[in-house]
N, C-alpha and C positions, 0 to 999 in steps of 0.2 A: 446449464448454466456455466459458464466459464470466467476467469479471473486472469486478465491476459495482462501481462507486467512488461512495464517496457524497464531494464534497471539501467540506474546512474549510470553514465557516462558511455551507453551503450544503442547502438542503432539496432540491433535484434529484440524481439519480445519472445516469450516463453508463457505456455500456460501453467496455470494452479489449480490441482483440480479444488471441485465446488466442496468437500469434504474439511479444506483450508479454510473456510467463511465460518469467523468467529464475528456473532452479530449479537450476543446476549450480555454482552459481559462479563462471562467468567471467568474466575480464576486459571492460567495456564499448567497444569500439571507437566513439568516435562519429562517423557517418557526417561527410563532406567540409564539406554545406550547414550544419553545426550549429556554431553559435558560441556557446553558454551550453550548462549542459546545469543546470536547476531540480529539486529532488527536494522530495518531503515525506514524512514516515513515516506508517506505517499499523499499524492492525489490523486483522484481514482474520478469517474463519468461511466451513468450508470446506459448502457447502450437501448435506445428505445424504439428504433427501427434497425430490422435484418439488412444487412449488406453484406459485398463481399468487393473487395480492390474500390475502396471510395476513394475516390478524388476530394483534392485539398479545396476545390470547390464548393462542393456538397456534402464536405463532413459536418457541417454543423446542425446538420437535419438528422440526422442519427445518434445524439448524446439529449438525454433532457434535466440532467440536474448532475452535480458533483458533490463532493465531500473530501478530507483528508481521514488519515487511517496510517497504519504500518503494517508491513509486514515483518514474521520472525521468520529466523534462519536456522535450523536446529546442528549443531555441529555435534559430530562424535571424534572421539579420538582415534587415530588413525583410519578412519573411516575414509569415505568418498565425501568430502566437503563442496561440491559443486551443484549449481542450484540447482538443477533436476535430484538432488538426492536431497539436499535441507530444507528447500519448499515444500513438501507434499506433506509434513505432519498436519494432522487433524488441527482446527482453530488457531492457525499460525498467520492466516489475513486477517487483521483488525478493521471491518470497512463496515465503521459506525453508521447509525440514523440517528439526526435524522441528513436528507438530501439537502443540498440548499440549489435554488434558479439556477441555469446556467448563466442567466443574464448578470449574477454578480460576478461572476469570471470577469468580466470588463470593467467592472468600476474597480476603488484600490478597496482593498480587502483587509481586513484584522487580521491578526497573528495568529497563527498554528503553534500552539505552544506546548511540546511533551517534557514531560518531568520521570525524573527515576529516582524513587526517594525522596522529592518535594528538591529536588536541585533538575535547574534547567540544564535539558540533555540537547535540545532541538527548539530556534525559534524561526519560522517562515520569513521572518521581516531582514533579520540575518543572513538568511542563506544565501547562497552563489547560484544565481541562477543566470543562463545564457538566454533564455525566451521568456515571455510570459506562460503563467501557469495554463492560459487558452491554449498558445500556438505550442506549446509543450504536449499536452491532450489532442489538440487536435491531429498534429503530426502520427503522435503512438496510436491512433487508431486508423489512417490511414497504414503507417506500416505494420500494424497486425492482420489488418483487411486484406492485406497482398496474399497470406499463405491459410488465413481464416476466417470462415465463414463466421461475421458476428450475427448474433441473436440477440433480439428481444428479450435484455434482461440479464446481459452478459454484462460484466465490468471490466475495462482498462484503467490502467493504472501506471502512475508515471513514478517512480523513484527519484526523492528529490534530493538525498545525500546519499554518497558510499555507505553501504553495510559495515555496520560497526558492533564492537563486543558491546550487550546490552548487560549478560548477566555471566555467572558460570558456577556451576557445582560446586565449587571452592568457596565462596562467599554467600551461597544460600539462596533463599527467598529475597525477591526483592518489589517495590512498588512501582507501579507503572501508570502513571496517568496524561493526559492529553486536552485541551479544549482549544475551541476556536472561536475568538470574537468575547471570549469568554465563560461560553458553554461547553461545560463537559463533553466530552465525546467519548473517550473510555476511562474506567479507572478500574486495576484489576492485580494482581498477585500473579506474578511468575512463581513458580515452586518449586524446587527439585527434590 
């Protein structure tokens, strides 16, 4: 199973290991070498049909559900803090269940809200978007499939904002939770 990510503002994709998938809403214990956790909100789809070099005309046949989540990036002091290094820590791809029907992407949707210590840090209704969520996801699937064979059960995610600081070793623990249409998506603590 692959987790393929299209970073915010980029036309390229990268893959995260499946060990990064967090689906059980467990607290995240930061590795000792990490001094900052950065994050970005995402929208993602589950691939339901295998494919390679998927064309825009047929892309809607290759996924069956979507949801919102977040990606965590572990930064070390004086270390290599590029995406390939910071995105491989276990349990840093928050891809929660339940997933929603792909038909919902075409309708007016509710707000995906993320809070840190009860302070709103992201609201999808206020986020700047150059295209609809459906268009962004389908473009990412097409781009990802140019180099990577997509398999049933893979996830393709699109970052909805640039990565930013979420928590640091200096400030200690932080509570992190999100909701979509007033349904809880995830609720956990980052612990240093």
